[in-house]
N, C-alpha and C positions, 0 to 999 in steps of 0.2 A: 927754569926759574922756580924757586921755592915759594910757596904761599906762607903767609904769616897770620897767625890768629892771636890776638890779645885776649887774655882771659882775666876777668876781674874777680879777685878773691875778696871775701869778706871775713875770713877767719872762722867761718862756721860751716855747717852742713850744706848751705846753699852754694858756697864757693866750691865745695867738693863736687856738687852736681854739675856746675859749670865746667870744671876740669874734666869730668868724665865725658861730658858731651863734646868738648873740644877735642879730647883724645879720639873719640869716635870719628869726628870730622876729619882729623888728621889722618886717620887710617884710610878713610875713603878718598881723600885727596891724593895721598901718596907722599909727595915731597912737601913737607909742611913743618914749620917751626912754631912752637907754642911759647908765648911770652906771658908768663904769669905776673900779674900786677896787683899789689895791695896798696891801697891809698889810705893814709892816715888823715882823717878829716881835720882840716884846719880852716878857720874862718878869718879873713882879714878884719872882721868886725869885732873880734875879741879884744877887749881892753886889758892891758897888762900893766903892772906896776914896774918901775925902773929895775927893781930887784929881779922880777920875772924876766925882763928883757935881757939882763946880764946872764941869766941861766938858760936862756932859750936855745942857744946853739948846742949846749951840752945835752939838754933834754931831747932835742931833735935827734941827735946822734944816738942817744939811748933808745928812743922810740923806734928808729930805723933798725937798729941792731936787734931789738926785741921782736919786731915784726918779721925780720929776716929769719930769725931762729925759730919762732913759734908758728909762723904761717907759711912763708915762702919755702923754707927748706923742707918741711914735712911734705909739702905738695910736690916739690922736685924729687924727693926720695920716692914717693909713690909712683912716679913716672919713669924713674931711672932705668928700669929694665924693659921699657916699652920700645926702645929704639927710635924714639921721636926726639928730635932736637928741641931742647927746652932751656929756658933761663928765667930768672925771676928778678923783679924790680920792685922796690918800695919807694913811694913818693909821698909827699905832704901836699894837701890841697883839697879842692872840691872834687868829689869822686867822679862825677860825670865829665867835668872839664878835663881832669887829669887823664882819665882813661882815653878820652878823645885825643888829647895832645900826644900821649904815648903812641896811639895808633897812627897818627899823622907822622910823627918822628920816625917810627919804625917802618912806615909804608906798609902797614898791615892791611890785609884784605877784609877782615871783619873783626868784630869784638863779640865775645861770648860772656854773658853775665847771667846770674840767676836772679829770679824775682825774690825780693825780700818780703818779710811779713810785717812791715811797718803798717800800723793801723792808727785810727783815731785822729786826735788833734795834731800830732806831729806831722802826719802826712798832709793834712789839710793846710797847715801853715807853711811848711817848708817844701812839700812835694816829695816825690820819691826820686832817689838818685837814678834808679833804673829808668823811670819815666823821662827824666831830664836828659839822660844819655840817648834814649831812643829818639827823642824830639830834636836833639841838637847835634848828633854825631855826624861826622863827615864820611864815615864808612858804615856799611851795613852792621846792624846789631842783632844778635840772636839772643833771645831771652828764654832761659830754661826755667820751667816751672818747678 
């Protein structure tokens, strides 16, 4: 049976650190699949006009396509020659909830994410996605510094 590791990407350097660590783990485990996931933040508390609601589906598709080409595909290309089974997923939603849901759906053994540099008022009001994931995940979470 092959292990599965969900890797949370953020579109920046910290996501690359998470991928590098997951690649190292996959090498140690042997038979392992990496599932790279990028979550486009979306809040159900966002208020939209009727015109925005009409355009919503189109914008969602455009955002998914952009994330796939700008974030997921470059990460997949980086790992293409490593001999590790990999695939990428783009979702909309709350980062912590979505990563945990993907891990459950995929029957993943763990989630690997990188610590972000969120500071100040934003963290105090909303908390950190990484902290929320660690506190509420149903599978083990490895946080890369």
